[in-house]
C-alpha positions, -999 to +999 in steps of 0.1 A: -693+520+759-674+527+727-689+558+710-693+555+672-714+586+665-737+609+684-765+583+684-746+550+682-724+534+708-711+498+713-716+482+748-684+468+762-698+432+764-700+430+726-663+435+722-641+405+731-606+416+743-579+391+751-544+398+762-518+377+743-480+377+741-467+401+715-444+391+687-411+407+677-384+425+696-388+434+733-362+414+751-372+393+781-404+414+786-419+399+754-416+363+768-431+371+802-459+397+797-491+394+776-490+430+764-506+426+729-544+427+726-565+405+704-599+422+697-629+403+682-662+419+673-691+400+658-709+422+634-741+402+630-745+396+668-740+433+677-764+460+685-753+482+656-781+496+633-788+475+603-772+500+578-739+498+598-740+460+596-747+459+559-719+484+551-694+466+573-702+433+556-698+449+522-663+461+530-635+440+515-612+444+545-588+417+555-597+423+592-632+410+586-633+372+582-659+351+563-680+347+595-685+385+598-661+389+627-637+418+629-603+407+642-578+433+653-544+425+668-528+455+686-492+451+696-477+485+687-470+495+723-452+478+751-480+484+776-513+464+776-534+495+783-521+514+754-526+484+731-562+481+743-568+518+735-552+513+701-574+483+693-606+501+703-596+532+683-589+511+652-623+493+656-640+527+660-622+541+629-632+510+608-669+513+617-669+550+611-652+546+577-678+521+566-708+544+571-692+576+559-710+590+529-688+591+498-688+622+476-706+617+443-682+620+414-691+647+389-683+638+353-660+663+337-644+666+304-609+679+296-608+715+281-599+721+245-565+736+256-558+705+277-566+682+247-544+703+224-516+703+249-518+665+252-518+660+214-488+683+210-469+664+237-477+631+219-466+644+185-433+657+200-427+624+218-434+605+185-410+627+166-383+622+192-388+584+190-387+584+152-353+602+153-339+573+173-344+548+145-317+537+120-310+564+095-323+560+059-296+548+034-287+571+006-279+550-025 
């Protein structure tokens, strides 16, 4: 079971974990041992609550493909066990981030002092730029 919150947990049979060979440096070990983990999780076919599924599908995340399957490849570590833990932790983080309530933005306005300061800075900058031009000719 992968705990998501106090009330929601994912059963192990819904998460497909496959050991694959890792890419990159690692010497002879990388050619012999399948230490990377390829995690696949079908959002629609899972036992997650409907609100979780909707929010996950609304995410524009590159790890979620068009079929609604989360694909995570973990190959950060040299051991398969650590990569498995890393992949599961990343899945857990992704699901939690999808259902986290966002703070409502409060509309604010700049203070009068801030507006005046901005206008003074713009005027000073404009004056500096005008001094860079070609000097006026005196005939």
